N, CA, C and O atoms as a Tinker XYZ file with bonds, in Angstrom:
   424  protein
     1  N   -203.476000  -53.595000  141.967000    73     2
     2  CA  -202.484000  -53.679000  142.760000    64     1     3
     3  C   -202.970000  -54.647000  143.818000    63     2     4     5
     4  O   -202.103000  -55.373000  144.303000    81     3
     5  N   -204.272000  -54.783000  144.276000    73     3     6
     6  CA  -204.628000  -55.705000  145.149000    64     5     7
     7  C   -204.311000  -57.128000  144.749000    63     6     8     9
     8  O   -203.802000  -57.975000  145.483000    81     7
     9  N   -204.733000  -57.302000  143.305000    73     7    10
    10  CA  -204.593000  -58.634000  142.829000    64     9    11
    11  C   -203.264000  -59.119000  142.732000    63    10    12    13
    12  O   -203.018000  -60.302000  142.968000    81    11
    13  N   -202.324000  -58.251000  142.382000    73    11    14
    14  CA  -200.747000  -58.495000  142.437000    64    13    15
    15  C   -200.363000  -59.157000  143.645000    63    14    16    17
    16  O   -199.761000  -60.219000  143.802000    81    15
    17  N   -200.950000  -58.105000  144.700000    73    15    18
    18  CA  -200.406000  -58.603000  146.245000    64    17    19
    19  C   -200.766000  -59.988000  146.416000    63    18    20    21
    20  O   -199.900000  -60.819000  146.691000    81    19
    21  N   -202.226000  -60.362000  146.246000    73    19    22
    22  CA  -202.492000  -61.630000  146.381000    64    21    23
    23  C   -201.942000  -62.828000  145.683000    63    22    24    25
    24  O   -201.743000  -63.890000  146.273000    81    23
    25  N   -201.699000  -62.636000  144.411000    73    23    26
    26  CA  -200.852000  -63.406000  143.663000    64    25    27
    27  C   -199.659000  -63.769000  144.232000    63    26    28    29
    28  O   -199.291000  -64.921000  144.461000    81    27
    29  N   -198.951000  -62.552000  144.496000    73    27    30
    30  CA  -197.332000  -62.770000  145.220000    64    29    31
    31  C   -197.504000  -63.610000  146.631000    63    30    32    33
    32  O   -196.716000  -64.515000  146.908000    81    31
    33  N   -198.507000  -63.271000  147.433000    73    31    34
    34  CA  -198.673000  -63.794000  148.787000    64    33    35
    35  C   -198.827000  -65.209000  148.514000    63    34    36    37
    36  O   -198.076000  -66.043000  149.020000    81    35
    37  N   -200.016000  -65.579000  147.532000    73    35    38
    38  CA  -200.331000  -66.920000  147.496000    64    37    39
    39  C   -199.145000  -67.849000  146.924000    63    38    40    41
    40  O   -198.981000  -69.026000  147.248000    81    39
    41  N   -198.351000  -67.128000  146.025000    73    39    42
    42  CA  -197.390000  -68.008000  145.687000    64    41    43
    43  C   -196.335000  -68.372000  146.640000    63    42    44    45
    44  O   -195.578000  -69.295000  146.338000    81    43
    45  N   -196.192000  -67.728000  147.804000    73    43    46
    46  CA  -195.509000  -68.024000  149.033000    64    45    47
    47  C   -196.391000  -68.712000  150.249000    63    46    48    49
    48  O   -196.037000  -68.870000  151.418000    81    47
    49  N   -197.415000  -69.007000  149.742000    73    47    50
    50  CA  -198.417000  -69.985000  150.687000    64    49    51
    51  C   -198.641000  -68.937000  151.977000    63    50    52    53
    52  O   -198.453000  -69.430000  153.089000    81    51
    53  N   -198.914000  -67.944000  151.928000    73    51    54
    54  CA  -199.238000  -66.889000  152.768000    64    53    55
    55  C   -200.999000  -66.919000  152.929000    63    54    56    57
    56  O   -201.813000  -66.531000  152.090000    81    55
    57  N   -201.286000  -67.539000  154.353000    73    55    58
    58  CA  -202.892000  -67.608000  154.373000    64    57    59
    59  C   -203.575000  -66.365000  154.147000    63    58    60    61
    60  O   -203.014000  -65.276000  154.266000    81    59
    61  N   -204.659000  -66.497000  153.856000    73    59    62
    62  CA  -205.512000  -65.249000  153.503000    64    61    63
    63  C   -205.534000  -64.307000  154.799000    63    62    64    65
    64  O   -205.308000  -63.098000  154.758000    81    63
    65  N   -205.815000  -64.982000  155.869000    73    63    66
    66  CA  -206.144000  -64.191000  157.044000    64    65    67
    67  C   -204.802000  -63.174000  157.323000    63    66    68    69
    68  O   -204.844000  -62.063000  157.853000    81    67
    69  N   -203.597000  -63.889000  156.806000    73    67    70
    70  CA  -202.368000  -62.975000  157.175000    64    69    71
    71  C   -202.184000  -61.826000  156.103000    63    70    72    73
    72  O   -201.473000  -60.838000  156.288000    81    71
    73  N   -202.885000  -62.072000  155.007000    73    71    74
    74  CA  -202.791000  -61.151000  153.969000    64    73    75
    75  C   -203.516000  -59.776000  154.394000    63    74    76    77
    76  O   -203.120000  -58.622000  154.231000    81    75
    77  N   -204.675000  -60.243000  154.978000    73    75    78
    78  CA  -205.466000  -58.942000  155.562000    64    77    79
    79  C   -204.600000  -58.179000  156.434000    63    78    80    81
    80  O   -204.557000  -56.973000  156.188000    81    79
    81  N   -203.858000  -58.634000  157.457000    73    79    82
    82  CA  -203.002000  -57.854000  158.167000    64    81    83
    83  C   -201.793000  -57.440000  157.605000    63    82    84    85
    84  O   -201.213000  -56.608000  158.302000    81    83
    85  N   -201.182000  -57.773000  156.491000    73    83    86
    86  CA  -200.190000  -57.192000  155.741000    64    85    87
    87  C   -200.824000  -55.699000  155.159000    63    86    88    89
    88  O   -200.352000  -54.571000  155.302000    81    87
    89  N   -201.977000  -56.099000  154.504000    73    87    90
    90  CA  -202.549000  -55.025000  153.929000    64    89    91
    91  C   -202.914000  -53.798000  154.741000    63    90    92    93
    92  O   -202.746000  -52.677000  154.263000    81    91
    93  N   -203.509000  -54.017000  156.204000    73    91    94
    94  CA  -203.828000  -53.132000  157.136000    64    93    95
    95  C   -202.622000  -52.401000  157.431000    63    94    96    97
    96  O   -202.662000  -51.171000  157.453000    81    95
    97  N   -201.242000  -53.207000  157.726000    73    95    98
    98  CA  -200.297000  -52.631000  158.157000    64    97    99
    99  C   -199.782000  -51.569000  157.033000    63    98   100   101
   100  O   -199.541000  -50.418000  157.398000    81    99
   101  N   -199.623000  -51.919000  155.759000    73    99   102
   102  CA  -199.070000  -51.321000  154.738000    64   101   103
   103  C   -200.008000  -49.972000  154.654000    63   102   104   105
   104  O   -199.399000  -48.908000  154.544000    81   103
   105  N   -201.300000  -49.940000  154.694000    73   103   106
   106  CA  -202.356000  -48.797000  154.498000    64   105   107
   107  C   -202.004000  -47.860000  155.757000    63   106   108   109
   108  O   -201.897000  -46.634000  155.739000    81   107
   109  N   -201.858000  -48.683000  156.798000    73   107   110
   110  CA  -201.655000  -47.566000  158.115000    64   109   111
   111  C   -200.135000  -46.891000  158.055000    63   110   112   113
   112  O   -199.776000  -45.993000  158.816000    81   111
   113  N   -199.423000  -47.398000  157.161000    73   111   114
   114  CA  -198.033000  -46.677000  156.868000    64   113   115
   115  C   -198.196000  -45.269000  155.852000    63   114   116   117
   116  O   -197.433000  -44.304000  155.802000    81   115
   117  N   -199.260000  -45.473000  155.195000    73   115   118
   118  CA  -199.533000  -44.422000  154.122000    64   117   119
   119  C   -199.461000  -43.057000  154.805000    63   118   120   121
   120  O   -199.847000  -42.921000  155.965000    81   119
   121  N   -198.911000  -41.935000  154.005000    73   119   122
   122  CA  -198.627000  -40.801000  154.617000    64   121   123
   123  C   -197.542000  -40.567000  155.665000    63   122   124   125
   124  O   -197.565000  -39.705000  156.544000    81   123
   125  N   -196.616000  -41.446000  155.439000    73   123   126
   126  CA  -195.413000  -41.395000  156.300000    64   125   127
   127  C   -194.164000  -40.891000  155.397000    63   126   128   129
   128  O   -193.044000  -40.925000  155.907000    81   127
   129  N   -194.288000  -40.541000  154.398000    73   127   130
   130  CA  -193.411000  -39.922000  153.262000    64   129   131
   131  C   -192.254000  -39.351000  154.160000    63   130   132   133
   132  O   -192.601000  -38.629000  155.096000    81   131
   133  N   -191.154000  -39.556000  154.007000    73   131   134
   134  CA  -189.856000  -38.877000  154.763000    64   133   135
   135  C   -189.606000  -39.408000  155.712000    63   134   136   137
   136  O   -188.404000  -39.473000  155.972000    81   135
   137  N   -190.594000  -40.051000  156.700000    73   135   138
   138  CA  -190.121000  -40.917000  157.909000    64   137   139
   139  C   -189.822000  -42.250000  157.928000    63   138   140   141
   140  O   -189.212000  -42.804000  158.843000    81   139
   141  N   -190.309000  -42.867000  156.770000    73   139   142
   142  CA  -190.053000  -44.224000  156.706000    64   141   143
   143  C   -189.720000  -44.659000  155.215000    63   142   144   145
   144  O   -190.229000  -44.056000  154.270000    81   143
   145  N   -188.838000  -45.741000  155.031000    73   143   146
   146  CA  -188.551000  -46.347000  153.723000    64   145   147
   147  C   -188.824000  -47.698000  153.744000    63   146   148   149
   148  O   -188.358000  -48.419000  154.626000    81   147
   149  N   -189.613000  -48.159000  152.761000    73   147   150
   150  CA  -189.837000  -49.608000  152.735000    64   149   151
   151  C   -189.477000  -50.112000  151.186000    63   150   152   153
   152  O   -189.920000  -49.629000  150.144000    81   151
   153  N   -188.708000  -51.029000  151.311000    73   151   154
   154  CA  -188.265000  -51.780000  150.199000    64   153   155
   155  C   -187.680000  -53.189000  150.284000    63   154   156   157
   156  O   -187.711000  -53.897000  151.291000    81   155
   157  N   -187.165000  -53.496000  149.158000    73   155   158
   158  CA  -186.469000  -55.014000  148.961000    64   157   159
   159  C   -185.001000  -54.757000  148.467000    63   158   160   161
   160  O   -184.667000  -53.807000  147.760000    81   159
   161  N   -184.195000  -55.717000  148.929000    73   159   162
   162  CA  -183.037000  -56.116000  148.301000    64   161   163
   163  C   -182.978000  -56.923000  146.987000    63   162   164   165
   164  O   -183.689000  -57.928000  146.958000    81   163
   165  N   -182.342000  -56.677000  146.051000    73   163   166
   166  CA  -182.507000  -57.615000  144.872000    64   165   167
   167  C   -181.417000  -58.461000  144.673000    63   166   168   169
   168  O   -180.279000  -57.992000  144.660000    81   167
   169  N   -181.666000  -59.877000  144.486000    73   167   170
   170  CA  -180.384000  -60.791000  144.606000    64   169   171
   171  C   -179.760000  -60.379000  143.108000    63   170   172   173
   172  O   -180.322000  -60.045000  142.065000    81   171
   173  N   -178.637000  -60.516000  143.389000    73   171   174
   174  CA  -177.807000  -61.330000  144.458000    64   173   175
   175  C   -177.295000  -60.501000  145.507000    63   174   176   177
   176  O   -176.552000  -61.067000  146.310000    81   175
   177  N   -177.531000  -59.283000  145.677000    73   175   178
   178  CA  -177.156000  -58.287000  146.790000    64   177   179
   179  C   -178.033000  -58.526000  147.877000    63   178   180   181
   180  O   -178.629000  -57.523000  148.271000    81   179
   181  N   -178.284000  -59.653000  148.500000    73   179   182
   182  CA  -179.015000  -59.834000  149.619000    64   181   183
   183  C   -178.232000  -60.972000  150.462000    63   182   184   185
   184  O   -177.515000  -61.804000  149.907000    81   183
   185  N   -178.428000  -60.927000  151.761000    73   183   186
   186  CA  -177.811000  -61.838000  152.601000    64   185   187
   187  C   -178.637000  -62.647000  153.320000    63   186   188   189
   188  O   -178.156000  -63.391000  154.174000    81   187
   189  N   -179.959000  -62.611000  153.078000    73   187   190
   190  CA  -181.106000  -63.489000  153.594000    64   189   191
   191  C   -181.863000  -63.915000  152.326000    63   190   192   193
   192  O   -182.338000  -63.098000  151.538000    81   191
   193  N   -181.945000  -65.276000  152.177000    73   191   194
   194  CA  -182.558000  -65.885000  150.998000    64   193   195
   195  C   -184.147000  -66.111000  151.056000    63   194   196   197
   196  O   -184.658000  -67.140000  150.614000    81   195
   197  N   -184.736000  -65.284000  151.516000    73   195   198
   198  CA  -186.199000  -65.335000  151.361000    64   197   199
   199  C   -186.686000  -63.914000  151.350000    63   198   200   201
   200  O   -185.938000  -63.020000  151.747000    81   199
   201  N   -187.949000  -63.644000  150.899000    73   199   202
   202  CA  -188.569000  -62.460000  150.485000    64   201   203
   203  C   -188.943000  -61.696000  151.838000    63   202   204   205
   204  O   -189.827000  -62.136000  152.573000    81   203
   205  N   -188.270000  -60.595000  152.119000    73   203   206
   206  CA  -188.839000  -59.718000  153.391000    64   205   207
   207  C   -188.686000  -58.232000  153.158000    63   206   208   209
   208  O   -187.769000  -57.715000  152.521000    81   207
   209  N   -189.716000  -57.587000  153.762000    73   207   210
   210  CA  -189.842000  -56.127000  153.624000    64   209   211
   211  C   -189.051000  -55.450000  154.526000    63   210   212   213
   212  O   -189.241000  -55.607000  155.732000    81   211
   213  N   -188.067000  -54.614000  154.052000    73   211   214
   214  CA  -187.517000  -53.575000  155.060000    64   213   215
   215  C   -188.223000  -52.589000  155.329000    63   214   216   217
   216  O   -188.828000  -52.118000  154.365000    81   215
   217  N   -188.404000  -51.978000  156.549000    73   215   218
   218  CA  -189.036000  -50.998000  156.954000    64   217   219
   219  C   -188.161000  -49.936000  157.842000    63   218   220   221
   220  O   -188.142000  -50.122000  159.059000    81   219
   221  N   -187.615000  -49.102000  157.427000    73   219   222
   222  CA  -186.553000  -48.359000  158.082000    64   221   223
   223  C   -187.038000  -46.768000  158.094000    63   222   224   225
   224  O   -187.505000  -46.096000  157.175000    81   223
   225  N   -186.741000  -46.398000  159.537000    73   223   226
   226  CA  -186.885000  -45.017000  159.904000    64   225   227
   227  C   -185.780000  -44.079000  159.413000    63   226   228   229
   228  O   -184.584000  -44.363000  159.469000    81   227
   229  N   -186.272000  -42.958000  158.934000    73   227   230
   230  CA  -185.478000  -42.000000  158.375000    64   229   231
   231  C   -185.302000  -40.820000  159.157000    63   230   232   233
   232  O   -186.263000  -40.566000  159.883000    81   231
   233  N   -184.296000  -39.994000  159.213000    73   231   234
   234  CA  -182.986000  -39.966000  158.436000    64   233   235
   235  C   -182.178000  -41.213000  158.954000    63   234   236   237
   236  O   -182.116000  -41.644000  160.106000    81   235
   237  N   -181.624000  -41.645000  157.904000    73   235   238
   238  CA  -180.330000  -42.624000  158.271000    64   237   239
   239  C   -179.372000  -41.866000  159.468000    63   238   240   241
   240  O   -179.301000  -40.639000  159.527000    81   239
   241  N   -178.665000  -42.740000  160.387000    73   239   242
   242  CA  -177.813000  -42.158000  161.116000    64   241   243
   243  C   -176.284000  -42.248000  160.756000    63   242   244   245
   244  O   -175.394000  -41.630000  161.339000    81   243
   245  N   -176.136000  -43.042000  159.791000    73   243   246
   246  CA  -174.846000  -43.025000  159.077000    64   245   247
   247  C   -175.000000  -43.123000  157.773000    63   246   248   249
   248  O   -176.034000  -43.494000  157.217000    81   247
   249  N   -173.743000  -42.717000  157.113000    73   247   250
   250  CA  -173.563000  -42.706000  155.701000    64   249   251
   251  C   -173.491000  -44.186000  155.092000    63   250   252   253
   252  O   -173.814000  -44.475000  153.939000    81   251
   253  N   -173.027000  -45.046000  156.032000    73   251   254
   254  CA  -172.867000  -46.562000  155.544000    64   253   255
   255  C   -174.352000  -47.206000  155.237000    63   254   256   257
   256  O   -174.655000  -47.889000  154.258000    81   255
   257  N   -175.250000  -46.782000  156.401000    73   255   258
   258  CA  -176.766000  -47.264000  156.124000    64   257   259
   259  C   -177.250000  -46.620000  154.912000    63   258   260   261
   260  O   -177.689000  -47.402000  154.069000    81   259
   261  N   -177.276000  -45.384000  154.623000    73   259   262
   262  CA  -177.770000  -44.703000  153.372000    64   261   263
   263  C   -177.089000  -45.540000  152.187000    63   262   264   265
   264  O   -177.798000  -45.904000  151.249000    81   263
   265  N   -175.821000  -45.828000  152.213000    73   263   266
   266  CA  -175.050000  -46.234000  151.055000    64   265   267
   267  C   -175.808000  -47.896000  150.881000    63   266   268   269
   268  O   -176.035000  -48.308000  149.743000    81   267
   269  N   -176.090000  -48.603000  151.883000    73   267   270
   270  CA  -176.671000  -50.029000  151.754000    64   269   271
   271  C   -177.850000  -49.885000  151.077000    63   270   272   273
   272  O   -178.052000  -50.837000  150.323000    81   271
   273  N   -178.816000  -48.938000  151.063000    73   271   274
   274  CA  -180.103000  -48.728000  150.653000    64   273   275
   275  C   -180.510000  -47.845000  149.886000    63   274   276   277
   276  O   -181.515000  -47.154000  150.051000    81   275
   277  N   -179.447000  -47.797000  148.633000    73   275   278
   278  CA  -179.638000  -46.681000  147.776000    64   277   279
   279  C   -181.001000  -46.528000  147.037000    63   278   280   281
   280  O   -181.558000  -47.595000  146.778000    81   279
   281  N   -181.552000  -45.533000  146.702000    73   279   282
   282  CA  -182.711000  -45.332000  145.810000    64   281   283
   283  C   -182.402000  -44.761000  144.528000    63   282   284   285
   284  O   -181.785000  -43.698000  144.461000    81   283
   285  N   -182.824000  -45.452000  143.396000    73   283   286
   286  CA  -182.332000  -44.715000  142.138000    64   285   287
   287  C   -183.563000  -44.588000  141.500000    63   286   288   289
   288  O   -184.114000  -45.638000  141.171000    81   287
   289  N   -184.238000  -43.295000  141.200000    73   287   290
   290  CA  -185.494000  -43.004000  140.741000    64   289   291
   291  C   -185.496000  -43.365000  139.278000    63   290   292   293
   292  O   -184.482000  -43.204000  138.599000    81   291
   293  N   -186.767000  -43.917000  138.711000    73   291   294
   294  CA  -187.069000  -44.079000  137.478000    64   293   295
   295  C   -186.631000  -43.137000  136.390000    63   294   296   297
   296  O   -186.378000  -41.997000  136.778000    81   295
   297  N   -186.506000  -43.355000  135.249000    73   295   298
   298  CA  -186.448000  -42.435000  134.201000    64   297   299
   299  C   -187.069000  -42.857000  132.846000    63   298   300   301
   300  O   -187.192000  -44.069000  132.667000    81   299
   301  N   -187.424000  -42.115000  131.991000    73   299   302
   302  CA  -188.060000  -42.738000  130.837000    64   301   303
   303  C   -189.294000  -43.603000  131.039000    63   302   304   305
   304  O   -190.200000  -43.053000  131.665000    81   303
   305  N   -189.451000  -44.520000  130.738000    73   303   306
   306  CA  -190.491000  -45.443000  130.881000    64   305   307
   307  C   -190.187000  -46.438000  132.075000    63   306   308   309
   308  O   -190.963000  -47.334000  132.407000    81   307
   309  N   -189.028000  -46.193000  132.653000    73   307   310
   310  CA  -188.588000  -46.983000  133.958000    64   309   311
   311  C   -189.321000  -46.495000  135.254000    63   310   312   313
   312  O   -189.606000  -45.321000  135.493000    81   311
   313  N   -189.597000  -47.631000  136.093000    73   311   314
   314  CA  -189.948000  -47.239000  137.503000    64   313   315
   315  C   -188.777000  -47.154000  138.407000    63   314   316   317
   316  O   -188.917000  -46.364000  139.341000    81   315
   317  N   -187.660000  -47.789000  138.338000    73   315   318
   318  CA  -186.428000  -47.326000  139.021000    64   317   319
   319  C   -185.240000  -47.422000  138.033000    63   318   320   321
   320  O   -185.321000  -47.963000  136.930000    81   319
   321  N   -184.118000  -46.835000  138.547000    73   319   322
   322  CA  -182.816000  -46.776000  137.856000    64   321   323
   323  C   -182.018000  -48.112000  138.221000    63   322   324   325
   324  O   -182.559000  -49.164000  138.564000    81   323
   325  N   -180.809000  -47.925000  138.108000    73   323   326
   326  CA  -179.790000  -49.053000  138.550000    64   325   327
   327  C   -179.587000  -49.105000  139.921000    63   326   328   329
   328  O   -178.913000  -48.183000  140.380000    81   327
   329  N   -180.011000  -49.978000  140.723000    73   327   330
   330  CA  -179.795000  -50.208000  142.091000    64   329   331
   331  C   -179.942000  -51.464000  142.514000    63   330   332   333
   332  O   -180.511000  -52.267000  141.773000    81   331
   333  N   -179.483000  -51.844000  143.715000    73   331   334
   334  CA  -179.876000  -53.078000  144.320000    64   333   335
   335  C   -180.788000  -53.175000  145.329000    63   334   336   337
   336  O   -180.976000  -54.243000  145.913000    81   335
   337  N   -181.501000  -51.956000  145.653000    73   335   338
   338  CA  -182.619000  -51.915000  146.636000    64   337   339
   339  C   -183.593000  -51.086000  145.696000    63   338   340   341
   340  O   -183.284000  -50.189000  144.912000    81   339
   341  N   -184.910000  -51.638000  145.985000    73   339   342
   342  CA  -186.121000  -51.080000  145.183000    64   341   343
   343  C   -187.167000  -50.648000  146.305000    63   342   344   345
   344  O   -187.366000  -51.406000  147.253000    81   343
   345  N   -187.751000  -49.584000  146.213000    73   343   346
   346  CA  -188.880000  -49.111000  147.312000    64   345   347
   347  C   -190.057000  -49.946000  146.650000    63   346   348   349
   348  O   -190.163000  -50.271000  145.467000    81   347
   349  N   -190.855000  -50.193000  147.636000    73   347   350
   350  CA  -192.271000  -50.818000  147.464000    64   349   351
   351  C   -193.151000  -50.072000  146.215000    63   350   352   353
   352  O   -193.826000  -50.687000  145.390000    81   351
   353  N   -193.019000  -48.937000  146.263000    73   351   354
   354  CA  -193.957000  -48.103000  145.094000    64   353   355
   355  C   -193.014000  -48.478000  143.802000    63   354   356   357
   356  O   -193.622000  -48.675000  142.749000    81   355
   357  N   -191.721000  -48.583000  143.790000    73   355   358
   358  CA  -191.231000  -48.862000  142.585000    64   357   359
   359  C   -191.408000  -50.453000  142.022000    63   358   360   361
   360  O   -191.379000  -50.724000  140.821000    81   359
   361  N   -191.587000  -51.402000  143.038000    73   359   362
   362  CA  -191.780000  -52.886000  142.708000    64   361   363
   363  C   -193.031000  -52.897000  142.111000    63   362   364   365
   364  O   -193.273000  -53.493000  141.062000    81   363
   365  N   -194.003000  -52.115000  142.890000    73   363   366
   366  CA  -195.614000  -52.067000  142.435000    64   365   367
   367  C   -195.616000  -51.845000  140.926000    63   366   368   369
   368  O   -196.146000  -52.633000  140.142000    81   367
   369  N   -194.965000  -50.681000  140.552000    73   367   370
   370  CA  -194.766000  -50.136000  139.272000    64   369   371
   371  C   -194.306000  -51.143000  138.120000    63   370   372   373
   372  O   -194.872000  -51.226000  137.030000    81   371
   373  N   -193.335000  -51.806000  138.468000    73   371   374
   374  CA  -192.917000  -52.754000  137.754000    64   373   375
   375  C   -193.653000  -53.750000  137.509000    63   374   376   377
   376  O   -193.890000  -54.079000  136.347000    81   375
   377  N   -194.167000  -54.436000  138.603000    73   375   378
   378  CA  -194.952000  -55.658000  138.601000    64   377   379
   379  C   -196.552000  -55.229000  137.942000    63   378   380   381
   380  O   -197.124000  -56.158000  137.371000    81   379
   381  N   -197.093000  -54.237000  137.981000    73   379   382
   382  CA  -198.209000  -53.983000  137.296000    64   381   383
   383  C   -198.006000  -53.642000  135.765000    63   382   384   385
   384  O   -198.987000  -53.463000  135.044000    81   383
   385  N   -196.890000  -53.566000  135.349000    73   383   386
   386  CA  -196.452000  -53.427000  133.826000    64   385   387
   387  C   -196.197000  -54.890000  133.431000    63   386   388   389
   388  O   -195.967000  -55.178000  132.257000    81   387
   389  N   -196.235000  -55.800000  134.389000    73   387   390
   390  CA  -195.736000  -57.214000  133.926000    64   389   391
   391  C   -194.389000  -57.377000  133.893000    63   390   392   393
   392  O   -194.006000  -58.479000  133.502000    81   391
   393  N   -193.493000  -56.504000  134.225000    73   391   394
   394  CA  -192.095000  -56.664000  134.406000    64   393   395
   395  C   -191.616000  -57.518000  135.588000    63   394   396   397
   396  O   -192.292000  -58.059000  136.463000    81   395
   397  N   -190.180000  -57.508000  135.390000    73   395   398
   398  CA  -189.443000  -58.304000  136.468000    64   397   399
   399  C   -188.528000  -57.260000  137.203000    63   398   400   401
   400  O   -187.904000  -56.435000  136.535000    81   399
   401  N   -188.440000  -57.288000  138.621000    73   399   402
   402  CA  -187.506000  -56.475000  139.518000    64   401   403
   403  C   -186.085000  -56.950000  139.125000    63   402   404   405
   404  O   -185.708000  -58.122000  139.129000    81   403
   405  N   -185.431000  -55.977000  138.821000    73   403   406
   406  CA  -183.836000  -56.558000  138.763000    64   405   407
   407  C   -183.029000  -55.323000  139.034000    63   406   408   409
   408  O   -183.512000  -54.204000  139.205000    81   407
   409  N   -181.739000  -55.635000  139.058000    73   407   410
   410  CA  -180.576000  -54.543000  139.400000    64   409   411
   411  C   -180.555000  -53.401000  138.290000    63   410   412   413
   412  O   -180.372000  -52.219000  138.584000    81   411
   413  N   -180.730000  -53.791000  137.174000    73   411   414
   414  CA  -180.801000  -52.808000  135.997000    64   413   415
   415  C   -182.035000  -51.912000  135.890000    63   414   416   417
   416  O   -183.050000  -52.273000  136.487000    81   415
   417  N   -182.043000  -50.885000  135.253000    73   415   418
   418  CA  -183.249000  -50.104000  135.321000    64   417   419
   419  C   -184.449000  -50.869000  134.529000    63   418   420   421
   420  O   -184.383000  -51.327000  133.388000    81   419
   421  N   -185.633000  -50.896000  135.472000    73   419   422
   422  CA  -186.561000  -51.677000  135.067000    64   421   423
   423  C   -188.057000  -50.924000  135.199000    63   422   424
   424  O   -189.079000  -51.518000  134.857000    81   423
């Protein structure tokens, strides 16, 4: 997983010193299941055209917010189902298998 993270951050020219801060941030959030949701929108269902991580406090206060960030659990050999939003754990699973994150199950 660490190797994938460095590869992804390298491709976006993120300095090594910043990668350490990102890692510490994500490690510090471990154990927050049910309190936070972290994930990414999948193109073309995004309004900002650069990679960015959503960190959201739960529970959502409106049905609209919950509908904007749907989580579709994986099935069979898939890490995620059909959805335009993928949680960090889903993305990591897909990338570790050498897959590509998309709207369809992957």
